[in-house]
C-alpha positions as CSV (number, residue, x, y, z in Angstrom):
1,M,-90.5,-200.1,67.0
2,R,-88.2,-200.4,69.6
3,K,-87.1,-196.9,69.2
4,Q,-90.7,-195.6,69.3
5,A,-91.3,-197.8,72.7
6,N,-88.4,-196.1,74.4
7,I,-89.4,-192.6,73.3
8,L,-92.9,-193.5,75.5
9,K,-91.4,-195.5,78.3
10,G,-89.3,-192.2,78.8
11,F,-92.4,-189.7,78.7
12,W,-94.3,-192.0,81.5
13,N,-91.1,-192.0,83.3
14,Q,-90.9,-188.0,83.2
15,I,-94.2,-187.7,83.9
16,I,-94.3,-190.3,86.6
17,I,-90.9,-188.3,88.0
18,W,-92.6,-184.2,87.5
19,L,-96.1,-185.1,88.6
20,P,-96.1,-185.1,92.3
21,L,-93.9,-182.1,92.4
22,F,-96.6,-180.0,90.5
23,L,-99.3,-182.2,92.6
24,I,-98.0,-181.9,96.2
25,P,-98.1,-178.0,95.9
26,I,-101.6,-177.7,94.6
27,L,-103.1,-180.0,97.2
28,Y,-101.7,-177.9,100.3
29,A,-101.6,-174.7,98.9
30,P,-104.4,-172.5,100.5
31,H,-107.6,-171.9,99.3
32,G,-108.7,-168.9,97.1
33,H,-105.7,-168.3,95.7
34,T,-106.6,-167.1,92.4
35,S,-104.1,-164.6,90.9
36,W,-101.4,-165.0,88.1
37,K,-99.1,-163.9,91.5
38,N,-100.0,-166.9,93.6
39,D,-100.1,-169.6,90.6
40,L,-96.3,-168.8,90.2
41,S,-95.8,-168.9,93.6
42,I,-97.4,-172.5,93.8
43,Y,-94.8,-173.6,91.0
44,I,-91.9,-171.5,90.9
45,I,-90.4,-174.1,93.2
46,P,-91.0,-177.4,90.6
47,L,-90.4,-175.6,87.6
48,S,-87.0,-173.7,89.2
49,M,-86.6,-177.8,89.2
50,M,-87.2,-178.6,86.5
51,A,-85.4,-176.2,84.6
52,V,-82.3,-177.1,86.4
53,A,-82.6,-181.0,85.5
54,Y,-83.2,-180.0,82.0
55,I,-80.5,-177.6,81.5
56,N,-78.0,-180.4,83.1
57,Y,-78.8,-183.4,81.5
58,F,-78.8,-181.8,78.1
59,I,-76.5,-179.3,78.1
60,L,-74.5,-179.3,81.1
61,A,-73.4,-182.6,81.7
62,P,-72.5,-183.5,77.9
63,M,-70.3,-180.5,78.7
64,L,-69.0,-182.2,81.5
65,L,-68.0,-185.4,79.9
66,K,-66.2,-183.8,77.0
67,G,-64.1,-182.4,80.0
68,S,-65.1,-179.0,80.4
69,K,-65.7,-179.3,83.9
70,K,-64.7,-175.6,84.5
71,E,-67.6,-174.3,82.4
72,F,-70.0,-177.1,83.9
73,W,-69.5,-175.9,87.5
74,G,-69.0,-172.4,87.1
75,I,-72.2,-172.0,84.7
76,N,-74.0,-174.4,87.0
77,T,-72.7,-172.4,90.4
78,L,-74.5,-169.6,88.6
79,L,-77.8,-170.8,87.7
80,I,-78.3,-172.2,90.8
81,I,-77.6,-169.1,93.0
82,F,-79.7,-167.0,90.6
83,L,-82.5,-169.6,90.3
84,S,-82.8,-169.4,94.5
85,V,-82.4,-165.7,94.9
86,I,-85.3,-165.5,92.0
87,Q,-87.6,-168.2,94.1
88,H,-87.0,-167.0,97.5
89,E,-87.6,-163.1,96.4
90,W,-90.7,-164.2,94.7
91,L,-91.9,-166.0,97.3
92,Y,-90.9,-163.5,100.2
93,Y,-92.6,-160.5,97.8
94,I,-95.5,-162.8,97.4
95,S,-95.5,-163.5,101.3
96,A,-95.3,-160.1,102.4
97,E,-98.1,-158.3,100.2
98,Q,-100.3,-161.1,101.7
99,N,-98.9,-160.5,105.5
100,L,-98.0,-164.1,105.2
101,M,-94.2,-163.9,106.5
102,T,-93.4,-165.1,109.8
103,Y,-90.1,-165.7,111.2
104,P,-89.2,-168.0,114.0
105,Y,-85.4,-167.1,114.3
106,Q,-84.3,-163.8,113.7
107,I,-80.8,-162.2,114.2
108,F,-80.4,-158.4,114.0
109,A,-77.8,-156.8,111.7
110,G,-78.1,-153.0,109.6
111,N,-81.6,-152.7,111.0
112,K,-82.4,-156.3,108.3
113,Y,-83.7,-159.3,109.7
114,L,-80.7,-161.4,108.3
115,Y,-81.2,-165.1,109.1
116,P,-84.6,-166.0,107.7
117,H,-83.2,-164.8,104.1
118,V,-79.9,-166.5,104.4
119,F,-81.6,-169.7,105.8
120,F,-84.4,-170.2,102.6
121,I,-81.7,-169.5,100.1
122,V,-79.0,-171.9,101.3
123,R,-82.1,-174.3,101.1
124,N,-82.7,-173.7,97.8
125,I,-79.5,-174.3,96.5
126,F,-79.2,-177.0,98.0
127,N,-82.3,-178.7,96.6
128,L,-81.7,-176.9,93.4
129,S,-77.6,-178.9,93.3
130,I,-79.8,-182.2,93.9
131,C,-81.8,-181.6,91.2
132,A,-78.2,-180.9,88.6
133,G,-77.0,-183.7,90.5
134,V,-79.3,-186.3,90.5
135,A,-79.8,-185.2,86.5
136,T,-76.0,-185.6,85.6
137,S,-75.4,-189.1,87.0
138,I,-78.7,-190.2,85.4
139,L,-77.2,-189.0,81.9
140,M,-74.1,-190.5,82.9
141,A,-75.3,-194.2,83.8
142,Q,-77.3,-193.7,80.3
143,R,-74.2,-193.4,78.7
144,W,-72.3,-195.7,80.3
145,S,-75.0,-198.5,79.9
146,K,-75.4,-197.6,76.4
147,A,-71.2,-198.1,76.2
148,E,-71.2,-201.1,77.7
149,K,-73.9,-202.3,75.4
150,E,-72.2,-201.3,72.1
151,K,-68.9,-202.9,73.6
152,R,-70.5,-206.3,74.1
153,E,-72.0,-206.1,70.9
154,A,-69.1,-205.4,69.1
155,E,-67.6,-208.5,71.4
156,T,-70.3,-210.4,70.2
157,A,-69.6,-209.5,66.3
158,M,-66.0,-210.0,66.6
159,T,-66.5,-213.3,68.6
160,K,-69.0,-214.3,65.9
161,A,-66.2,-212.9,62.6
162,E,-63.4,-215.3,64.5
163,L,-65.6,-218.2,64.5
164,V,-66.5,-217.7,60.9
165,N,-62.8,-217.2,60.2
166,L,-62.0,-220.5,61.7
167,R,-64.8,-222.4,60.0
168,Q,-63.5,-221.1,56.8
169,Q,-59.8,-222.7,57.6
170,V,-61.3,-225.6,59.1
171,N,-62.6,-226.5,55.4
172,P,-58.7,-226.0,53.4
173,H,-56.9,-227.6,56.3
174,F,-59.4,-230.7,56.2
175,L,-59.1,-230.6,52.5
176,L,-55.4,-230.7,52.1
177,N,-55.4,-233.9,54.5
178,T,-58.0,-235.4,52.6
179,M,-56.5,-235.3,49.0
180,N,-53.6,-235.8,50.5
181,N,-54.9,-239.6,51.1
182,I,-57.1,-239.7,47.8
183,Y,-53.9,-238.9,46.5
184,A,-51.7,-241.9,48.0
185,L,-54.2,-244.1,46.9
186,T,-54.2,-243.7,43.6
187,A,-51.2,-244.7,43.2
188,F,-51.9,-248.2,43.7
189,D,-55.7,-248.7,43.3
190,T,-57.6,-246.8,41.5
191,E,-61.2,-247.9,42.0
192,K,-60.6,-247.6,45.4
193,A,-59.8,-244.5,44.4
194,Q,-63.0,-243.1,42.5
195,K,-65.3,-244.5,45.7
196,A,-63.3,-242.6,47.8
197,I,-63.7,-239.0,45.4
198,I,-67.3,-240.2,46.1
199,D,-66.9,-240.3,49.0
200,L,-65.4,-237.2,49.3
201,S,-68.0,-235.5,47.1
202,K,-70.8,-236.1,50.1
203,M,-68.5,-234.4,53.0
204,L,-68.1,-231.7,50.4
205,R,-71.8,-230.9,50.6
206,H,-71.8,-231.4,54.0
207,I,-69.0,-228.4,54.6
208,L,-70.2,-226.4,51.8
209,Y,-73.7,-225.9,53.5
210,D,-74.0,-227.2,56.8
211,N,-70.5,-225.8,57.8
212,Q,-72.2,-222.1,56.9
213,Q,-74.8,-222.2,60.2
214,P,-73.2,-221.9,63.5
215,Y,-75.1,-225.2,65.0
216,V,-75.9,-228.2,62.7
217,C,-78.2,-231.4,64.2
218,L,-76.2,-233.8,65.6
219,K,-77.6,-236.5,63.5
220,E,-75.9,-234.8,60.5
221,E,-72.5,-234.5,61.7
222,V,-72.3,-237.6,63.4
223,E,-73.0,-238.9,59.4
224,F,-70.2,-236.6,58.5
225,L,-68.0,-238.0,60.5
226,H,-69.0,-242.0,59.3
227,N,-67.8,-240.8,56.2
228,Y,-64.7,-239.5,56.7
229,V,-64.2,-243.2,58.7
230,D,-65.1,-245.2,55.5
231,L,-62.7,-242.5,53.2
232,M,-60.2,-243.4,55.3
233,M,-60.8,-247.1,55.7
234,I,-59.9,-247.3,52.0
235,R,-56.4,-247.4,52.7
236,I,-55.9,-248.0,55.9
237,P,-53.5,-251.5,56.2
238,E,-55.5,-254.5,57.5
239,N,-53.5,-254.6,61.2
240,V,-55.4,-251.4,62.3
241,E,-58.3,-252.0,64.1
242,I,-61.5,-249.9,64.2
243,K,-64.0,-249.3,66.2
244,R,-67.5,-246.7,66.5
245,E,-70.0,-246.4,69.1
246,C,-72.7,-244.2,69.1
247,N,-75.4,-243.6,71.6
248,I,-77.6,-240.7,70.5
249,P,-81.9,-241.2,71.0
250,A,-84.2,-242.1,68.2
251,N,-85.5,-239.3,68.5
252,C,-82.3,-236.3,68.7
253,D,-82.4,-232.8,67.6
254,I,-79.7,-232.0,69.3
255,H,-77.2,-229.4,68.0
256,V,-73.8,-229.1,68.1
257,A,-70.6,-226.3,66.7
258,P,-70.4,-227.9,62.8
259,M,-66.8,-229.6,62.4
260,I,-65.9,-229.2,65.8
261,F,-64.6,-233.2,66.1
262,I,-63.3,-233.5,62.7
263,S,-59.5,-233.0,63.7
264,L,-59.9,-235.3,66.7
265,L,-60.1,-238.0,63.8
266,E,-57.9,-236.9,61.4
267,N,-55.4,-236.8,64.7
268,A,-56.1,-239.9,65.5
269,F,-55.5,-241.3,61.7
270,K,-52.4,-239.6,61.5
271,H,-50.9,-240.3,64.3
272,G,-52.5,-243.8,65.3
273,I,-51.7,-246.1,62.6
274,S,-48.0,-247.6,61.8
275,P,-47.6,-250.8,59.4
276,E,-45.1,-252.3,61.5
277,H,-47.5,-253.3,64.1
278,K,-51.4,-253.4,65.5
279,N,-52.8,-250.6,65.7
280,F,-56.5,-249.4,67.2
281,I,-58.8,-246.5,66.7
282,H,-61.7,-246.1,69.1
283,I,-64.0,-243.6,68.3
284,K,-67.4,-243.3,70.8
285,L,-70.2,-240.3,70.7
286,D,-72.8,-240.4,73.5
287,A,-75.4,-237.8,73.6
288,N,-78.1,-236.7,76.0
289,S,-80.9,-234.5,77.3
290,E,-77.0,-233.4,79.6
291,N,-74.4,-233.0,77.5
292,I,-72.6,-234.4,73.8
293,V,-69.1,-236.3,75.5
294,F,-67.2,-237.4,72.2
295,S,-64.0,-239.7,72.6
296,I,-61.1,-240.9,70.8
297,Q,-58.9,-243.9,72.1
298,N,-56.0,-245.4,69.5
299,S,-52.5,-246.2,69.7
300,N,-49.4,-244.1,69.7
301,C,-47.3,-244.3,66.7
302,P,-45.2,-241.1,66.9
303,K,-43.6,-239.5,63.8
304,G,-40.7,-237.9,62.9
305,E,-40.2,-234.0,62.4
306,A,-40.7,-234.7,58.8
307,K,-43.5,-236.3,58.5
308,R,-45.3,-233.5,60.8
309,N,-47.1,-231.6,58.4
310,G,-49.8,-229.1,59.7
311,H,-48.2,-228.4,63.3
312,G,-51.1,-229.1,65.2
313,I,-53.2,-226.3,63.7
314,G,-56.1,-228.3,63.3
315,L,-56.6,-229.1,67.5
316,K,-55.3,-225.2,67.5
317,Q,-58.8,-224.8,65.9
318,V,-60.8,-226.7,67.5
319,E,-59.1,-225.6,71.0
320,R,-60.6,-222.0,70.0
321,R,-63.5,-223.0,68.6
322,L,-64.6,-224.5,71.8
323,E,-64.2,-221.4,73.7
324,L,-66.0,-218.6,71.3
325,A,-68.8,-221.4,70.6
326,Y,-69.4,-222.7,74.3
327,P,-67.5,-220.7,76.5
328,G,-67.0,-222.3,80.2
329,K,-69.7,-225.3,79.3
330,Y,-67.1,-227.5,77.6
331,K,-64.1,-230.3,78.6
332,W,-61.4,-231.2,76.9
333,E,-59.4,-233.9,78.3
334,K,-56.3,-235.1,76.2
335,G,-53.1,-237.0,77.2
336,F,-50.8,-240.6,76.6
337,D,-50.7,-243.8,78.8
338,S,-47.1,-244.4,78.3
339,N,-47.9,-248.0,79.8
340,R,-49.7,-249.0,77.0
341,N,-48.3,-246.5,74.4
342,T,-51.8,-245.0,73.7
343,Y,-53.2,-241.4,73.3
344,S,-57.3,-240.6,74.6
345,T,-58.5,-237.3,73.9
346,K,-62.2,-236.3,75.0
347,I,-64.0,-233.6,74.3
348,I,-67.4,-232.8,77.2
349,I,-69.9,-229.9,76.0
350,Y,-72.4,-229.3,78.7
351,D,-74.8,-227.2,76.5
352,T,-77.8,-228.7,75.1
353,K,-80.3,-226.7,77.4
354,L,-78.3,-223.4,76.0
355,Y,-78.0,-224.3,72.4
356,N,-80.1,-227.8,71.5
357,H,-84.0,-227.7,70.6
Protein backbone atom coordinates (compact mmCIF):
# COMPACT_ATOMS: atom_id res chain seq x y z
CA MET A 1 0.00 0.00 0.00
CA ARG A 2 2.76 2.43 0.90
CA LYS A 3 4.61 1.67 -2.35
CA GLN A 4 1.45 2.27 -4.39
CA ALA A 5 0.83 5.52 -2.54
CA ASN A 6 4.39 6.69 -3.29
CA ILE A 7 3.97 5.82 -6.98
CA LEU A 8 0.67 7.71 -7.14
CA LYS A 9 2.21 10.69 -5.36
CA GLY A 10 5.12 10.71 -7.80
CA PHE A 11 2.74 10.55 -10.76
CA TRP A 12 0.78 13.60 -9.59
CA ASN A 13 4.00 15.47 -8.88
CA GLN A 14 5.04 14.91 -12.51
CA ILE A 15 1.66 16.17 -13.74
CA ILE A 16 1.95 19.33 -11.63
CA ILE A 17 5.46 20.01 -12.94
CA TRP A 18 4.89 19.48 -16.66
CA LEU A 19 1.28 20.58 -17.14
CA PRO A 20 2.01 24.36 -17.01
CA LEU A 21 4.80 23.96 -19.58
CA PHE A 22 2.37 22.36 -22.02
CA LEU A 23 -0.53 24.72 -21.28
CA ILE A 24 1.34 28.03 -21.62
CA PRO A 25 2.22 27.62 -25.34
CA ILE A 26 -1.36 26.59 -26.12
CA LEU A 27 -2.87 29.54 -24.26
CA TYR A 28 -0.62 32.11 -25.97
CA ALA A 29 -0.37 30.51 -29.42
CA PRO A 30 -1.91 32.46 -32.36
CA HIS A 31 -5.35 31.28 -33.42
CA GLY A 32 -5.85 29.25 -36.54
CA HIS A 33 -2.86 26.89 -36.15
CA THR A 34 -4.17 23.58 -37.39
CA SER A 35 -1.30 21.86 -39.24
CA TRP A 36 0.93 19.26 -37.61
CA LYS A 37 3.91 21.55 -38.14
CA ASN A 38 2.31 24.30 -36.10
CA ASP A 39 1.30 21.85 -33.38
CA LEU A 40 4.85 20.52 -33.18
CA SER A 41 6.22 24.06 -32.98
CA ILE A 42 4.02 24.63 -29.92
CA TYR A 43 5.20 21.51 -28.12
CA ILE A 44 8.81 21.18 -29.27
CA ILE A 45 10.24 23.28 -26.40
CA PRO A 46 8.45 21.49 -23.48
CA LEU A 47 9.05 18.10 -25.18
CA SER A 48 12.77 18.86 -25.44
CA MET A 49 12.89 19.93 -21.79
CA MET A 50 11.05 16.75 -20.78
CA ALA A 51 13.44 14.58 -22.84
CA VAL A 52 16.53 16.16 -21.24
CA ALA A 53 15.04 15.90 -17.74
CA TYR A 54 14.08 12.21 -17.97
CA ILE A 55 17.25 11.14 -19.80
CA ASN A 56 19.27 12.76 -17.01
CA TYR A 57 17.09 11.36 -14.22
CA PHE A 58 17.00 7.76 -15.45
CA ILE A 59 20.28 7.38 -17.39
CA LEU A 60 22.88 10.11 -17.04
CA ALA A 61 22.54 11.05 -13.34
CA PRO A 62 22.91 7.38 -12.23
CA MET A 63 26.07 7.25 -14.38
CA LEU A 64 27.38 10.32 -12.53
CA LEU A 65 26.65 8.73 -9.14
CA LYS A 66 28.60 5.64 -10.24
CA GLY A 67 31.62 7.82 -11.03
CA SER A 68 31.29 8.16 -14.84
CA LYS A 69 31.81 11.92 -14.88
CA LYS A 70 33.27 12.18 -18.40
CA GLU A 71 30.40 10.21 -19.93
CA PHE A 72 27.87 12.30 -17.99
CA TRP A 73 29.24 15.65 -19.14
CA GLY A 74 30.01 14.51 -22.68
CA ILE A 75 26.62 12.96 -23.42
CA ASN A 76 24.79 15.85 -21.74
CA THR A 77 26.70 18.41 -23.78
CA LEU A 78 25.98 16.66 -27.07
CA LEU A 79 22.33 16.06 -26.14
CA ILE A 80 21.67 19.67 -25.11
CA ILE A 81 23.42 21.20 -28.11
CA PHE A 82 21.66 18.82 -30.50
CA LEU A 83 18.19 19.53 -29.10
CA SER A 84 18.90 23.27 -28.92
CA VAL A 85 19.81 23.38 -32.60
CA ILE A 86 16.81 21.20 -33.53
CA GLN A 87 14.48 23.53 -31.59
CA HIS A 88 15.87 26.62 -33.26
CA GLU A 89 15.95 25.18 -36.79
CA TRP A 90 12.40 23.88 -36.55
CA LEU A 91 10.96 27.11 -35.15
CA TYR A 92 13.00 29.13 -37.68
CA TYR A 93 11.65 26.93 -40.49
CA ILE A 94 8.02 27.34 -39.37
CA SER A 95 8.44 31.09 -38.87
CA ALA A 96 10.09 31.49 -42.29
CA GLU A 97 7.20 29.64 -43.90
CA GLN A 98 4.73 32.03 -42.34
CA ASN A 99 6.91 35.12 -42.79
CA LEU A 100 6.85 35.67 -39.04
CA MET A 101 10.60 35.87 -38.42
CA THR A 102 11.83 39.30 -37.33
CA TYR A 103 15.11 40.21 -35.73
CA PRO A 104 15.45 43.31 -33.54
CA TYR A 105 19.24 43.25 -33.86
CA GLN A 106 21.21 42.01 -36.84
CA ILE A 107 24.90 41.55 -37.48
CA PHE A 108 25.93 41.15 -41.09
CA ALA A 109 28.54 38.45 -41.69
CA GLY A 110 29.00 36.54 -44.89
CA ASN A 111 25.58 37.45 -46.22
CA LYS A 112 23.94 35.83 -43.17
CA TYR A 113 22.30 37.27 -40.13
CA LEU A 114 24.10 35.47 -37.27
CA TYR A 115 23.02 37.24 -34.14
CA PRO A 116 19.41 35.98 -33.83
CA HIS A 117 20.47 32.41 -34.57
CA VAL A 118 23.23 32.41 -31.95
CA PHE A 119 21.05 34.16 -29.39
CA PHE A 120 18.17 31.67 -29.64
CA ILE A 121 20.47 28.63 -29.65
CA VAL A 122 22.28 29.90 -26.52
CA ARG A 123 18.91 30.56 -24.88
CA ASN A 124 17.83 26.99 -25.66
CA ILE A 125 21.09 25.59 -24.29
CA PHE A 126 20.59 27.57 -21.09
CA ASN A 127 17.00 26.33 -20.60
CA LEU A 128 17.87 22.69 -21.29
CA SER A 129 20.93 22.88 -19.01
CA ILE A 130 18.67 24.02 -16.19
CA CYS A 131 16.39 21.02 -16.84
CA ALA A 132 19.38 18.67 -16.75
CA GLY A 133 20.66 20.24 -13.54
CA VAL A 134 17.28 20.10 -11.80
CA ALA A 135 16.69 16.45 -12.79
CA THR A 136 20.17 15.45 -11.61
CA SER A 137 19.74 17.36 -8.34
CA ILE A 138 16.38 15.70 -7.68
CA LEU A 139 17.83 12.22 -8.18
CA MET A 140 20.86 12.98 -5.99
CA ALA A 141 18.61 14.40 -3.25
CA GLN A 142 16.40 11.31 -3.39
CA ARG A 143 19.40 8.99 -3.21
CA TRP A 144 20.83 10.96 -0.29
CA SER A 145 17.48 10.91 1.51
CA LYS A 146 17.17 7.16 0.95
CA ALA A 147 20.73 6.58 2.19
CA GLU A 148 20.05 8.65 5.31
CA LYS A 149 16.83 6.74 5.96
CA GLU A 150 18.60 3.40 5.58
CA LYS A 151 21.36 4.63 7.87
CA ARG A 152 18.84 5.65 10.54
CA GLU A 153 17.04 2.32 10.21
CA ALA A 154 20.34 0.46 10.54
CA GLU A 155 21.28 2.49 13.61
CA THR A 156 17.84 1.82 15.15
CA ALA A 157 18.17 -1.90 14.45
CA MET A 158 21.65 -1.94 15.99
CA THR A 159 20.37 -0.05 19.04
CA LYS A 160 17.50 -2.51 19.52
CA ALA A 161 19.86 -5.46 19.08
CA GLU A 162 22.29 -4.01 21.62
CA LEU A 163 19.45 -3.40 24.10
CA VAL A 164 18.28 -7.00 23.71
CA ASN A 165 21.84 -8.21 24.17
CA LEU A 166 22.27 -6.10 27.32
CA ARG A 167 18.98 -7.38 28.78
CA GLN A 168 20.13 -10.92 28.14
CA GLN A 169 23.39 -10.15 29.93
CA VAL A 170 21.49 -8.74 32.92
CA ASN A 171 19.71 -12.06 33.52
CA PRO A 172 22.76 -14.30 34.11
CA HIS A 173 24.53 -11.53 36.03
CA PHE A 174 21.55 -11.09 38.35
CA LEU A 175 20.97 -14.85 38.71
CA LEU A 176 24.61 -15.47 39.54
CA ASN A 177 24.52 -13.01 42.44
CA THR A 178 21.17 -14.31 43.71
CA MET A 179 22.16 -17.98 43.53
CA ASN A 180 25.35 -17.18 45.45
CA ASN A 181 23.20 -15.62 48.18
CA ILE A 182 20.88 -18.64 48.35
CA TYR A 183 23.85 -21.00 48.40
CA ALA A 184 25.28 -19.14 51.39
CA LEU A 185 21.87 -19.29 53.06
CA THR A 186 21.60 -23.09 52.78
CA ALA A 187 24.64 -23.47 55.02
CA PHE A 188 22.89 -22.20 58.17
CA ASP A 189 19.11 -22.05 57.57
CA THR A 190 17.46 -24.55 55.21
CA GLU A 191 13.96 -23.23 55.81
CA LYS A 192 14.92 -19.70 54.84
CA ALA A 193 16.74 -21.06 51.82
CA GLN A 194 13.55 -22.80 50.67
CA LYS A 195 11.58 -19.55 51.05
CA ALA A 196 14.30 -17.75 49.15
CA ILE A 197 13.95 -20.19 46.25
CA ILE A 198 10.17 -19.53 46.16
CA ASP A 199 10.83 -15.77 46.10
CA LEU A 200 13.39 -16.29 43.38
CA SER A 201 10.86 -18.23 41.26
CA LYS A 202 8.53 -15.22 41.39
CA MET A 203 11.33 -12.98 40.22
CA LEU A 204 12.27 -15.37 37.44
CA ARG A 205 8.74 -15.07 36.08
CA HIS A 206 9.27 -11.33 35.73
CA ILE A 207 12.66 -11.90 34.09
CA LEU A 208 11.46 -14.56 31.63
CA TYR A 209 8.29 -12.82 30.49
CA ASP A 210 8.29 -9.09 31.27
CA ASN A 211 11.99 -8.56 30.56
CA GLN A 212 11.45 -9.46 26.89
CA GLN A 213 9.41 -6.28 26.38
CA PRO A 214 11.17 -2.95 25.72
CA TYR A 215 9.08 -1.30 28.46
CA VAL A 216 7.09 -2.77 31.35
CA CYS A 217 4.54 -1.36 33.77
CA LEU A 218 6.25 0.51 36.60
CA LYS A 219 4.06 -1.27 39.18
CA GLU A 220 5.37 -4.65 38.03
CA GLU A 221 8.94 -3.40 38.18
CA VAL A 222 8.36 -2.08 41.73
CA GLU A 223 6.98 -5.48 42.78
CA PHE A 224 10.07 -7.12 41.32
CA LEU A 225 12.31 -4.79 43.35
CA HIS A 226 10.29 -5.51 46.52
CA ASN A 227 10.71 -9.27 45.96
CA TYR A 228 14.44 -8.80 45.57
CA VAL A 229 14.69 -6.82 48.82
CA ASP A 230 12.63 -9.49 50.62
CA LEU A 231 14.99 -12.12 49.29
CA MET A 232 18.03 -10.21 50.52
CA MET A 233 16.51 -9.54 53.95
CA ILE A 234 16.41 -13.27 54.66
CA ARG A 235 20.17 -13.46 55.00
CA ILE A 236 21.28 -9.95 56.08
CA PRO A 237 22.26 -9.41 59.73
CA GLU A 238 20.04 -7.56 62.20
CA ASN A 239 22.34 -4.54 62.32
CA VAL A 240 21.14 -3.44 58.86
CA GLU A 241 18.33 -0.91 58.62
CA ILE A 242 16.23 -1.28 55.46
CA LYS A 243 13.81 1.48 54.45
CA ARG A 244 11.60 1.38 51.40
CA GLU A 245 9.48 4.25 50.11
CA CYS A 246 7.41 4.20 46.95
CA ASN A 247 5.32 7.15 45.79
CA ILE A 248 3.45 6.52 42.55
CA PRO A 249 -0.13 7.48 41.60
CA ALA A 250 -2.85 4.97 42.42
CA ASN A 251 -3.97 4.80 38.80
CA CYS A 252 -0.40 4.74 37.53
CA ASP A 253 0.13 3.38 34.03
CA ILE A 254 3.71 4.58 33.69
CA HIS A 255 6.12 2.27 31.87
CA VAL A 256 9.85 1.89 32.29
CA ALA A 257 12.69 -0.15 30.80
CA PRO A 258 12.75 -3.53 32.61
CA MET A 259 15.38 -4.27 35.27
CA ILE A 260 16.95 -0.84 34.86
CA PHE A 261 17.23 -0.34 38.66
CA ILE A 262 18.10 -3.85 39.91
CA SER A 263 21.88 -3.42 39.55
CA LEU A 264 21.74 -0.39 41.85
CA LEU A 265 20.01 -2.51 44.49
CA GLU A 266 22.56 -5.29 44.06
CA ASN A 267 25.35 -2.79 44.46
CA ALA A 268 23.79 -1.39 47.65
CA PHE A 269 23.44 -4.81 49.29
CA LYS A 270 26.90 -5.82 48.13
CA HIS A 271 28.79 -2.75 49.33
CA GLY A 272 26.47 -1.31 52.00
CA ILE A 273 26.50 -4.14 54.53
CA SER A 274 29.20 -5.05 57.05
CA PRO A 275 28.81 -7.35 60.11
CA GLU A 276 31.15 -5.20 62.23
CA HIS A 277 28.91 -2.13 62.68
CA LYS A 278 25.44 -0.73 62.04
CA ASN A 279 24.49 -0.28 58.40
CA PHE A 280 21.57 1.09 56.43
CA ILE A 281 20.03 0.95 52.98
CA HIS A 282 17.34 3.52 52.11
CA ILE A 283 15.43 3.01 48.88
CA LYS A 284 13.02 5.52 47.37
CA LEU A 285 11.04 5.68 44.14
CA ASP A 286 8.89 8.63 43.04
CA ALA A 287 6.94 8.79 39.79
CA ASN A 288 4.52 11.30 38.31
CA SER A 289 3.51 12.70 34.93
CA GLU A 290 6.85 14.49 34.62
CA ASN A 291 9.55 12.00 35.59
CA ILE A 292 10.61 8.83 37.39
CA VAL A 293 13.13 9.17 40.23
CA PHE A 294 14.82 6.13 41.79
CA SER A 295 17.35 6.77 44.53
CA ILE A 296 19.35 4.67 46.99
CA GLN A 297 21.46 5.79 49.91
CA ASN A 298 23.50 3.24 51.84
CA SER A 299 26.38 2.98 54.27
CA ASN A 300 29.74 2.58 52.58
CA CYS A 301 31.49 -0.69 53.40
CA PRO A 302 34.16 -1.10 50.72
CA LYS A 303 35.28 -4.64 49.93
CA GLY A 304 38.82 -5.78 49.33
CA GLU A 305 40.05 -6.64 45.88
CA ALA A 306 39.55 -10.36 46.54
CA LYS A 307 35.81 -9.82 47.19
CA ARG A 308 35.13 -7.42 44.33
CA ASN A 309 33.39 -9.94 42.09
CA GLY A 310 31.91 -8.72 38.81
CA HIS A 311 34.17 -5.63 38.57
CA GLY A 312 31.14 -3.29 38.25
CA ILE A 313 29.71 -5.02 35.17
CA GLY A 314 26.14 -4.47 36.35
CA LEU A 315 26.55 -0.69 36.74
CA LYS A 316 28.25 -0.39 33.35
CA GLN A 317 25.29 -2.20 31.80
CA VAL A 318 22.88 0.19 33.52
CA GLU A 319 24.69 3.20 32.08
CA ARG A 320 24.71 1.76 28.58
CA ARG A 321 21.04 0.77 28.76
CA LEU A 322 20.11 4.27 29.92
CA GLU A 323 21.99 5.76 26.97
CA LEU A 324 20.18 3.48 24.50
CA ALA A 325 16.67 3.49 26.03
CA TYR A 326 16.56 7.14 27.13
CA PRO A 327 19.05 9.11 25.01
CA GLY A 328 19.27 12.65 26.34
CA LYS A 329 16.29 12.08 28.64
CA TYR A 330 17.86 10.82 31.83
CA LYS A 331 20.23 11.92 34.57
CA TRP A 332 22.33 9.68 36.82
CA GLU A 333 23.84 11.16 39.96
CA LYS A 334 26.15 9.07 42.15
CA GLY A 335 28.95 9.64 44.63
CA PHE A 336 30.44 9.14 48.10
CA ASP A 337 30.02 11.31 51.17
CA SER A 338 33.29 10.88 53.05
CA ASN A 339 32.04 12.81 56.09
CA ARG A 340 29.15 10.41 56.72
CA ASN A 341 30.80 7.44 54.99
CA THR A 342 27.79 6.90 52.75
CA TYR A 343 27.19 6.25 49.06
CA SER A 344 24.19 7.61 47.17
CA THR A 345 22.90 7.08 43.65
CA LYS A 346 19.90 8.59 41.86
CA ILE A 347 18.46 7.98 38.40
CA ILE A 348 16.00 10.53 36.99
CA ILE A 349 14.15 9.58 33.81
CA TYR A 350 12.40 12.35 31.88
CA ASP A 351 10.41 10.28 29.46
CA THR A 352 6.85 9.96 30.76
CA LYS A 353 5.38 11.95 27.85
CA LEU A 354 7.48 10.09 25.30
CA TYR A 355 7.05 6.44 26.26
CA ASN A 356 4.25 6.17 28.81
CA HIS A 357 0.50 5.97 28.46
